[in-house]
C-alpha positions in Angstrom: 0.0 -0.3 0.0 1.4 3.6 0.8 4.5 2.3 2.0 4.9 -0.6 -0.8 7.1 1.0 -3.6 5.4 -1.5 -6.0 1.8 0.2 -5.7 0.7 2.9 -7.7 -2.6 4.6 -7.1 -4.6 5.9 -10.5 -7.4 8.3 -10.9 -10.0 7.9 -13.3 -11.0 11.5 -13.6 -14.5 10.7 -14.6 -16.4 7.9 -14.7 -16.9 8.0 -18.5 -13.0 7.1 -18.5 -13.8 3.4 -17.8 -14.8 2.9 -21.4 -12.4 5.1 -23.3 -8.9 4.0 -21.6 -6.6 0.8 -22.9 -6.7 -1.2 -19.7 -4.4 -4.1 -21.2 -1.3 -2.3 -19.5 -2.4 -3.8 -16.1 -2.0 -7.6 -17.3 0.2 -8.9 -14.6 -0.9 -6.8 -11.6 -3.1 -6.9 -9.1 -6.1 -4.3 -8.5 -8.0 -2.6 -6.1 -11.0 -0.9 -7.3 -12.1 1.8 -4.9 -14.7 4.4 -6.7 -16.7 7.3 -5.2 -18.8 6.0 -2.0 -20.5 9.9 -2.0 -22.9 9.7 -4.7 -26.3 8.3 -3.8 -28.7 6.4 -5.9 -29.5 7.5 -9.2 -33.6 8.1 -9.1 -33.8 7.4 -13.1 -31.5 4.7 -13.1 -31.9 3.5 -9.6 -28.4 2.5 -9.9 -25.5 4.4 -7.6 -23.0 5.7 -10.4 -20.0 5.1 -8.4 -20.9 1.4 -7.7 -21.8 0.8 -11.1 -18.6 2.2 -12.7 -16.8 -0.3 -10.2 -18.8 -3.2 -11.7 -17.9 -2.0 -15.0 -14.4 -1.6 -14.6 -14.3 -4.9 -12.9 -15.8 -6.8 -15.9 -13.2 -5.1 -18.3 -10.2 -6.2 -16.1 -11.6 -9.6 -15.7 -11.8 -9.8 -19.5 -8.3 -9.1 -19.8 -7.4 -11.6 -17.3 -6.4 -9.1 -14.7 -7.6 -9.9 -11.0 -9.4 -6.7 -9.3 -11.3 -7.0 -6.5 -13.4 -4.4 -4.8 -12.7 -2.5 -1.4 -15.5 -3.2 1.1 -16.7 0.5 1.8 -19.8 -0.8 3.4 -18.7 0.6 6.6 -17.6 4.2 5.1 -19.6 7.2 6.1 -22.0 8.3 2.9 -20.7 11.0 0.9 -17.1 10.0 1.6 -14.6 9.2 -1.3 -11.1 7.9 -0.8 -9.3 11.4 -0.8 -11.6 12.4 2.1 -10.4 9.3 3.8 -6.8 10.1 3.1 -6.9 13.4 4.4 -9.0 12.4 7.3 -7.4 9.3 8.6 -3.8 9.8 7.1 -1.8 7.4 4.5 -1.1 4.5 7.1 -4.8 4.2 8.0 -6.0 4.8 4.5 -3.4 1.8 3.3 -5.4 -0.5 6.1 -8.6 0.4 4.8 -7.4 -0.2 1.3 -6.8 -4.0 2.5 -10.2 -5.1 3.1 -11.8 -6.2 0.2 -15.2 -7.4 -0.2 -15.7 -10.9 0.7 -18.6 -11.6 -1.6 -18.7 -14.3 -4.5 -19.9 -11.6 -7.0 -17.8 -8.5 -6.6 -20.2 -5.8 -5.9 -23.3 -7.9 -4.7 -23.2 -7.8 -0.9 -24.5 -11.0 0.8 -26.7 -8.3 2.8 -30.2 -7.7 2.1 -29.9 -3.6 2.8 -33.0 -2.6 0.5 -32.7 -0.4 -2.7 -32.4 2.6 -0.6 -28.9 2.1 0.3 -27.3 0.1 -2.3 -29.4 0.8 -5.5 -30.3 -1.8 -8.2 -28.3 -4.9 -7.6 -25.6 -6.0 -10.0 -27.3 -9.4 -10.7 -30.9 -10.7 -9.5 -30.4 -13.7 -7.3 -33.6 -15.3 -6.6 -34.6 -15.9 -2.7 -33.6 -19.8 -3.0 -30.1 -18.7 -4.5 -29.6 -15.6 -2.1 -30.2 -17.3 1.1 -27.3 -19.7 0.0 -25.1 -17.1 -1.4 -24.1 -15.1 1.3 -22.2 -18.3 3.1 -19.5 -18.0 0.5 -16.5 -16.0 1.2 -13.7 -15.2 -1.0 -10.1 -14.3 -0.3 -7.5 -13.3 -3.4 -7.1 -16.5 -4.4 -8.9 -18.7 -1.9 -12.9 -19.5 -1.4 -14.4 -20.5 1.7 -17.9 -21.3 2.8 -19.7 -20.5 6.2 -20.1 -23.8 8.1 -21.4 -22.5 11.4 -23.6 -19.4 12.3 -24.4 -18.0 15.7 -26.1 -14.6 16.4 -25.0 -13.4 20.0 -27.2 -13.9 23.2 -28.5 -10.8 24.7 -29.3 -7.3 23.8 -25.9 -6.1 23.0 -25.9 -4.7 19.1 -22.4 -4.2 19.4 -21.7 -8.2 19.4 -21.3 -9.8 16.4 -22.3 -13.2 15.1 -20.3 -16.5 15.5 -19.1 -17.6 12.0 -16.9 -20.4 11.3 -15.8 -21.3 8.0 -14.8 -24.0 5.8 -12.3 -24.2 2.9 -14.3 -25.0 -0.3 -11.4 -24.8 -2.8 -8.1 -23.6 -3.4 -9.0 -21.0 -5.8 -11.2 -18.2 -6.2 -14.0 -17.8 -9.2 -13.3 -14.3 -10.8 -16.1 -14.9 -13.2 -18.2 -17.1 -14.9 -19.3 -15.8 -18.6 -21.5 -16.8 -21.6 -19.1 -16.7 -24.8 -20.4 -16.9 -28.3 -17.9 -17.8 -30.7 -18.0 -16.9 -34.0 -17.8 -19.5 -37.1 -14.7 -20.4 -39.0 -16.3 -19.3 -42.2 -17.8 -15.6 -40.9 -14.1 -15.2 -39.7 -12.5 -15.9 -42.7 -14.8 -14.2 -45.2 -16.8 -11.5 -43.2 -20.1 -12.9 -44.1 -22.8 -13.3 -41.8 -22.4 -15.7 -39.1 -24.8 -18.5 -39.7 -23.5 -20.9 -36.9 -22.3 -19.4 -33.6 -21.4 -21.6 -30.8 -22.3 -20.6 -27.0 -19.5 -21.8 -24.4 -18.6 -20.5 -20.8 -15.5 -18.8 -20.0 -14.3 -19.3 -16.5 -11.7 -16.9 -15.0 -9.9 -17.9 -11.7 -7.3 -16.8 -9.5 -5.0 -19.1 -8.1 -1.7 -18.9 -5.7 0.6 -20.6 -8.0 0.2 -18.0 -10.8 -0.2 -14.6 -8.6 -1.3 -11.8 -10.3 -2.7 -13.2 -13.5 -6.4 -15.1 -14.0 -6.1 -18.1 -15.7 -9.3 -19.0 -18.1 -10.7 -21.9 -19.3 -13.5 -22.7 -21.7 -16.2 -25.3 -20.9 -19.0 -26.5 -23.1 -22.6 -26.6 -21.4 -22.4 -30.3 -20.5 -19.0 -29.7 -18.5 -19.6 -26.8 -16.3 -20.1 -29.3 -13.6 -17.6 -31.7 -14.4 -15.5 -31.6 -11.3 -12.4 -33.0 -13.0 -12.2 -30.1 -15.1 -12.4 -27.4 -12.3 -9.8 -29.4 -10.4 -7.4 -28.1 -12.6 -7.1 -25.2 -11.5 -6.6 -26.4 -7.8 -8.3 -28.2 -5.0 -11.9 -29.0 -4.4 -12.6 -29.4 -0.6 -16.6 -29.7 -0.3 -17.9 -31.0 -4.2 -21.2 -30.6 -2.9 -20.7 -26.7 -1.7 -18.6 -26.2 -4.8 -21.5 -27.4 -7.0 -23.9 -25.0 -5.1 -21.6 -22.3 -5.8 -21.6 -23.0 -9.7 -25.1 -23.2 -9.8 -25.2 -19.6 -8.2 -22.7 -18.1 -10.9 -24.8 -19.7 -13.5 -27.0 -16.4 -12.6 -24.0 -14.3 -13.8 -23.5 -15.6 -16.9 -24.8 -12.2 -18.8 -22.3 -10.4 -16.7 -19.2 -9.9 -19.1 -20.8 -11.9 -22.2 -19.4 -11.2 -25.1 -18.6 -12.5 -28.7 -15.3 -13.7 -29.7 -13.3 -14.9 -32.6 -11.3 -17.9 -31.9 -8.2 -16.7 -34.6 -4.8 -15.1 -33.7 -4.2 -12.6 -36.5 -6.0 -10.5 -38.6 -10.0 -11.8 -38.7 -13.8 -10.6 -39.5 -15.6 -9.9 -36.5 -19.0 -9.2 -37.0 -17.9 -8.2 -40.6 -15.2 -5.6 -39.8 -11.4 -6.5 -39.9 -9.6 -6.4 -36.4 -6.5 -7.5 -35.0 -7.1 -10.4 -32.5 -4.5 -12.0 -30.4 -3.9 -15.2 -28.4 -5.4 -13.7 -25.0 -8.5 -12.4 -27.0 -9.2 -16.1 -28.0 -11.2 -18.4 -26.0 -9.9 -22.4 -27.4 -11.1 -25.1 -25.3 -7.9 -26.7 -25.3 -5.7 -23.5 -26.1 -2.4 -25.8 -26.4 -3.5 -28.2 -28.9 -5.9 -25.8 -30.9 -3.3 -23.1 -31.8 0.5 -22.6 -31.7 0.0 -18.7 -30.7 -2.9 -19.4 -28.3 -0.7 -16.9 -26.0 0.7 -14.7 -28.5 0.9 -11.0 -28.0 2.1 -9.9 -31.3 5.5 -7.4 -30.7 4.5 -3.8 -30.8 7.0 -0.5 -31.8 7.3 2.2 -34.6 6.9 2.6 -38.4 10.8 3.5 -38.0 11.5 0.1 -36.3 9.8 -1.4 -39.1 11.8 0.6 -41.8 15.0 -0.8 -40.0 14.2 -4.4 -39.7 13.1 -4.2 -43.5 16.5 -2.5 -44.2 18.4 -5.0 -42.1 16.5 -8.0 -43.8 17.2 -6.7 -47.3 20.9 -6.3 -46.7 21.4 -9.8 -45.2 21.1 -11.5 -48.2 21.7 -10.7 -51.5 19.0 -10.4 -54.4 16.4 -9.3 -52.0 16.3 -13.1 -50.6 16.0 -11.8 -47.1 13.2 -9.0 -47.8 11.1 -11.5 -50.0 11.1 -13.9 -46.8 10.2 -11.0 -44.4 7.4 -9.9 -47.2 6.0 -13.5 -47.3 5.6 -13.9 -43.5 3.9 -10.3 -42.6 1.9 -10.8 -45.8 0.4 -13.6 -44.8 -2.1 -11.8 -42.8 -3.6 -10.4 -46.1 -5.9 -14.0 -46.6 -8.6 -12.6 -45.2 -8.6 -10.0 -48.2 -7.1 -12.4 -51.0 -8.9 -15.6 -49.7 -5.5 -17.8 -50.1 -2.0 -17.0 -49.6 1.1 -19.6 -50.6 3.5 -21.1 -48.5 7.2 -20.5 -49.0 9.8 -23.3 -49.7 13.2 -21.6 -48.9 16.0 -24.2 -50.1 19.7 -23.7 -49.0 22.9 -25.6 -49.0 24.9 -26.3 -45.9 26.3 -23.3 -44.3 24.3 -20.9 -46.8 23.0 -19.1 -43.6 19.4 -20.8 -43.3 19.3 -21.2 -40.0 20.7 -18.0 -38.8 17.9 -16.1 -40.7 15.2 -18.2 -39.6 16.6 -17.3 -36.0 16.4 -13.7 -36.9 13.1 -13.9 -38.2 11.7 -15.6 -35.3 12.8 -12.6 -33.0 11.7 -10.1 -35.5 8.1 -11.2 -35.4 7.4 -13.8 -33.5 7.5 -16.2 -35.8 7.8 -20.1 -34.7 10.0 -22.6 -36.2 8.9 -26.6 -35.4 11.5 -29.0 -35.2 11.0 -32.2 -37.4 10.4 -34.2 -34.0 7.4 -31.8 -33.3 6.1 -33.5 -37.1 6.0 -37.0 -36.3 2.1 -37.4 -36.2 -0.8 -36.5 -38.3 -2.2 -34.6 -35.1 0.6 -32.5 -34.4 0.7 -31.3 -38.0 -3.0 -30.1 -37.6 -2.6 -28.3 -34.6 0.6 -26.9 -35.5 -1.9 -24.7 -38.5 -4.8 -24.1 -36.6 -6.6 -20.7 -36.2 -4.0 -18.2 -37.5 -2.7 -16.5 -40.4 0.8 -15.7 -38.4 3.1 -18.0 -40.1 4.3 -21.4 -38.8 7.6 -23.2 -40.2 8.2 -27.2 -40.4 11.9 -27.9 -40.4 13.2 -30.5 -43.1 10.3 -32.2 -43.8 12.0 -34.2 -46.3 13.5 -36.4 -43.5 10.2 -37.6 -42.0 8.5 -40.7 -42.9 6.8 -41.0 -46.2 3.3 -41.5 -44.8 4.2 -38.2 -42.6 5.0 -36.2 -45.9 2.3 -37.5 -47.6 0.0 -36.1 -45.0 1.6 -32.8 -44.4 1.2 -32.3 -48.4 -2.3 -33.0 -47.8 -2.6 -30.4 -45.1 -0.8 -27.8 -47.0 -3.2 -28.1 -49.9 -5.7 -27.4 -47.3 -4.0 -24.3 -45.5 -3.5 -22.7 -49.0 -6.8 -21.3 -48.5 -8.7 -22.1 -45.4 -10.5 -25.6 -44.1 -12.5 -26.4 -41.2 -11.9 -29.9 -39.4 -13.2 -31.5 -36.5 -10.9 -34.1 -34.0 -11.6 -36.1 -31.3 -14.4 -37.8 -29.2 -15.7 -34.4 -28.4 -15.3 -32.8 -32.0 -12.9 -30.1 -31.2 -12.6 -27.6 -34.4 -9.8 -27.0 -35.7 -9.6 -24.1 -38.6 -6.5 -24.7 -41.0 -5.1 -21.8 -42.2 -1.5 -20.9 -41.4 1.0 -19.9 -44.3 4.2 -22.8 -43.6 7.9 -21.9 -44.2 9.2 -25.4 -45.5 13.0 -25.1 -45.2 15.5 -27.6 -46.0 18.2 -28.5 -48.8 15.4 -31.1 -50.4 11.6 -29.8 -49.8 9.2 -32.7 -50.7 6.8 -30.3 -52.4 6.3 -31.9 -55.8 2.4 -32.0 -55.8 2.6 -28.5 -54.1 4.7 -26.4 -56.7 1.3 -24.3 -57.7 0.8 -23.5 -54.2 3.7 -21.9 -53.0 6.8 -19.5 -53.5 10.5 -20.0 -53.4 13.2 -18.4 -52.4 17.0 -19.8 -52.9 19.7 -18.8 -50.6 22.7 -20.6 -51.7 25.6 -18.1 -52.3 23.7 -15.0 -51.2 24.9 -14.3 -47.9 25.2 -10.5 -46.9 25.7 -8.1 -44.0 24.7 -10.4 -40.8 21.6 -8.7 -38.7 22.5 -7.4 -35.5 21.1 -8.8 -32.0 20.4 -5.1 -31.2 17.9 -5.1 -34.3 14.6 -4.1 -32.6 11.6 -6.1 -33.3 8.9 -5.9 -36.2 5.6 -3.4 -35.0 3.7 -6.7 -36.1 0.8 -5.1 -34.0 0.7 -2.1 -35.6 1.3 -3.6 -39.2 -2.0 -5.5 -38.4 -4.3 -2.5 -37.4 -2.7 -0.6 -40.6 -4.1 -3.7 -42.9 -7.5 -3.6 -40.6 -7.6 0.2 -41.7 -7.5 -0.6 -45.4 -10.7 -0.9 -47.1 -11.1 -4.4 -49.1 -11.8 -3.0 -52.7 -8.3 -1.1 -52.4 -6.2 -4.1 -51.2 -7.9 -6.4 -54.4 -7.0 -3.5 -56.7 -3.3 -3.7 -55.8 -3.5 -7.3 -56.2 -5.2 -7.0 -59.9 -2.0 -4.6 -60.6 0.6 -6.8 -59.2 -1.1 -9.9 -61.1 -0.9 -7.5 -64.1 2.9 -6.5 -63.6 3.6 -10.3 -63.2 1.9 -11.7 -66.1 3.5 -8.9 -68.1 7.3 -10.0 -66.9 6.4 -13.6 -66.6 7.9 -16.3 -69.0 5.0 -18.5 -68.6 2.4 -18.7 -71.8 -0.9 -18.1 -71.5 -1.7 -21.6 -72.3 0.0 -23.2 -69.1 -2.4 -23.1 -66.2 0.1 -24.1 -63.7 2.6 -21.1 -64.5 -0.2 -18.8 -64.3 -1.5 -20.2 -60.9 2.4 -19.9 -60.0 2.3 -16.3 -61.4 -0.6 -15.6 -59.1 1.1 -16.7 -55.9 4.0 -14.4 -56.3 1.5 -11.1 -57.2 0.2 -12.0 -53.8 3.7 -11.8 -52.5 3.7 -8.5 -54.7 0.9 -7.3 -53.0 2.2 -7.9 -49.3 5.6 -6.4 -50.3 3.7 -2.9 -51.6 1.7 -2.7 -48.6 4.5 -3.3 -46.3 6.5 -0.7 -48.2 3.6 1.6 -47.6 3.4 1.2 -44.0 7.3 1.7 -43.3 7.3 4.6 -45.8 9.4 3.0 -48.2 9.1 3.3 -52.0 7.3 0.2 -53.9 10.6 -0.4 -55.5 13.2 -0.5 -53.0 16.2 -2.1 -53.3 14.9 -3.4 -56.5 12.8 -6.2 -55.0 10.1 -6.1 -57.5 12.5 -7.1 -60.3 14.2 -9.4 -57.8 10.7 -11.3 -57.4 10.1 -11.6 -60.8 13.7 -13.2 -61.6 13.1 -15.5 -58.5 9.6 -16.3 -60.1 10.6 -17.1 -63.5 13.5 -19.2 -62.5 11.1 -21.3 -60.6 8.4 -21.2 -63.5 11.4 -22.8 -65.4 12.8 -25.2 -63.4 9.3 -26.6 -62.5 7.8 -27.1 -66.0 7.9 -30.9 -65.9 7.1 -31.0 -62.1 3.8 -29.3 -62.5 2.4 -32.3 -64.2 1.4 -35.4 -62.7 1.5 -37.7 -65.5 5.0 -36.7 -65.5 5.7 -38.2 -62.1 3.9 -41.4 -63.4 5.4 -41.5 -66.6 8.8 -41.3 -64.8 7.6 -44.6 -62.2 6.8 -46.4 -65.8 10.4 -45.6 -67.4 12.0 -46.5 -64.0 10.0 -49.6 -63.6 10.7 -50.5 -67.4 14.5 -50.2 -67.1 14.4 -52.2 -64.0 12.5 -55.0 -65.5 9.7 -54.8 -63.1 7.0 -53.8 -65.5 4.9 -57.2 -66.5 2.0 -55.9 -68.0 2.7 -55.7 -72.1 4.4 -52.8 -73.5 6.6 -52.4 -76.8 9.2 -50.0 -78.0 8.2 -49.3 -81.7 8.1 -46.5 -84.3 4.9 -44.6 -85.3 4.2 -41.9 -88.0 2.2 -38.8 -86.5 -0.7 -37.2 -88.3 2.2 -34.8 -90.6 3.7 -38.3 -91.4 6.9 -37.9 -89.5 8.3 -40.9 -88.1 8.8 -40.9 -83.9 10.5 -43.7 -81.6 7.7 -44.4 -79.4 7.0 -46.6 -76.5 3.4 -48.3 -76.9 1.8 -49.0 -73.7 -1.8 -48.9 -72.3 -2.3 -46.3 -69.6 -4.7 -48.8 -67.1 -1.6 -50.9 -67.0 0.4 -48.3 -66.0 -2.3 -47.4 -63.1 -2.5 -50.7 -62.1 0.8 -51.5 -61.9 1.9 -48.4 -59.5 -1.5 -49.5 -57.4 -0.7 -52.8 -57.2 2.9 -52.9 -56.1 3.7 -53.0 -52.8 7.2 -51.2 -53.5 5.3 -48.1 -54.9 2.4 -48.0 -52.3 3.7 -44.9 -50.9 4.2 -43.4 -54.3 0.6 -44.4 -55.4 -0.7 -42.6 -52.2 1.0 -39.5 -52.7 -0.2 -39.2 -56.4 -2.9 -36.7 -57.1 -4.3 -38.5 -60.1 -5.2 -42.5 -59.9 -7.5 -42.8 -62.9 -5.8 -44.3 -66.1 -8.7 -42.0 -67.9 -7.4 -38.6 -66.0 -4.0 -39.7 -66.9 -4.6 -40.5 -70.7 -6.2 -36.8 -70.8 -3.3 -35.6 -69.5 -0.5 -37.3 -71.9 -3.0 -35.7 -74.6 -3.0 -32.3 -73.3 0.7 -32.1 -72.9 1.2 -33.2 -76.8 3.4 -36.1 -75.8 1.3 -39.2 -77.4 1.9 -39.8 -81.2 -1.1 -42.1 -82.1 -3.7 -43.0 -79.7 -4.8 -45.9 -80.1 -2.5 -48.3 -81.5 -2.8 -51.7 -81.4 0.6 -54.1 -81.3 1.4 -57.8 -81.2 3.0 -58.6 -78.1 4.0 -62.1 -77.4 1.9 -63.1 -80.0 -1.1 -61.5 -78.1 -2.8 -58.7 -79.8 -3.3 -55.9 -77.3 -5.6 -52.6 -78.1 -6.0 -49.5 -76.8 -2.3 -48.1 -76.2 -1.1 -45.3 -76.7 2.6 -44.3 -78.4 4.4 -42.1 -76.3 6.9 -39.9 -78.3 10.4 -40.4 -76.7 11.6 -37.1 -78.1 8.3 -35.6 -77.0 9.0 -36.8 -73.6 12.4 -35.7 -73.4 11.0 -32.2 -73.1 9.9 -32.8 -69.7 13.1 -34.5 -68.3 11.7 -38.1 -69.3 14.7 -40.1 -70.7 13.9 -43.2 -71.9 16.4 -46.0 -73.2 14.3 -48.2 -75.8 15.9 -52.0 -75.3 15.8 -54.7 -78.3 13.7 -57.0 -76.4 12.6 -56.3 -72.9 10.0 -57.6 -70.6 6.6 -58.5 -72.0 7.7 -57.3 -75.5 8.7 -60.5 -77.5 7.3 -60.7 -81.1 
């Protein structure tokens, strides 16, 4: 109190400031509320203004997980405020008086029936059967007791107080029990009207082991009386009385009731974009549902942002570091664009990959998960849920093939967003986080159309100083929230036009056009980032370097983008190993123009049957996006590698129809090199 150097007093300077002030700075502190006791009951509202303001302040602080208790002013003289007490009683006595907190279970609701004249309208109405039990429950900072014995004094001496015995109820204090309406995932990501909200109950509790911070858990309706869940807060000494207490607290569900969004980052809240941090969410299992469930974004100035961008621009040549930073922060544009590509970071040993990632982790509160954290499908799901803040997966290629296949499938879903439910209680997971895939060999063949790339090898520049300020992610998200969606989409269209103009891909290459769209999204993120930091769009020649990276990526992956290439690659490998036992034939065929070509004649259905039926190829089969011979044949035709379709060949004296003739020179354009053998397995005339 006054002699305590860790104590500070704050004056509101008007009750209206309760709603206007940002109270988040009080997190981690213990608060005592002692507002004016000098005001009488308002005849119009029937509320006592000072007491009503104390309720409102207590409600706002509890939502922020700040433990707050009301000072017991029941014995104060009418017309007395705190300053009067200080002048009359002195600092030491005032300090002692401020230590007396209200003992009642519901702050601001006395357990004495003093009538409307003294207290005005009550904070919450308790029916008589609840009120007759309510007065028995008494609270301390982090403990709850119950009256076990109450005896009135004998005689007529009015100064004698009743004899009260207390018993322990539970080893914690329930600060609030409030109803929370959780917005649906679709409304969160699109801003559409919410058609499927979910109602749950938020319980805030103060315990001794956590000191000056309220602990919060979210319960479904059916779990509200499950003592096993309550015992995670602490010991319950009297279960029957505890359930009676919870029954009374149900009456307070409307106090502090709120609408919430279970999402960390930039989210649509009731149709309006807003910043949402980890403490703003109400997860039933926060450690499992979101990797950033406890994250509060770094804050700072726009000058800090400029310093971080300049440092990342200098640490790698050709803006490799700047592209990484722009991708990481641009992921929060997903509520505007509806998608965001993943990032493939490739680098040889010693190229500075690990160092750059560590600097990014510190700069933007980014998390890189080790390969050990990716051993099961459930861990993969929990790492990308309920956020657009990026997450990193280290050395995915070193995992088992079944984990790689599941990870790739998950990345396909998080390119936009997908809702899934897991477990017996059908816990909801909103899969939405962009993923950084780092390593020397990132197995993303089937994901090329849903990622962008940055190559670090041979690009080392100036090291990033340890004294570099953190990027003001919180201010960046507030900046994005202030933007009009139409303006962001117009920027995106401008970026697409710029990238399409500089792209090496032809308009007929759908896969390359999609890749170009991904790089256009990244360029949009950079333009907005430059605007936020006060830098020109062309700073450090970044758009040009981004186009060069895009064209290099498109050129290198021209064959990898087509599933038929992967299937044919397996076919040629099996033929070369003498393991393809279906009929095939090396031959020559004329095309429609009369030109003669060396060809491989094979039936597409046999190719798919072979891959699906061979145990050694099972993992490759599971990872193929195409499993139909009809689609395989169609893709072969679209790629222009079929010289003649259909063809018939006699193999082992058996006439085989419905085969296709694949031109060897045609396949070489896609990196498929076949070596015809005079006689191969199944190729005997």
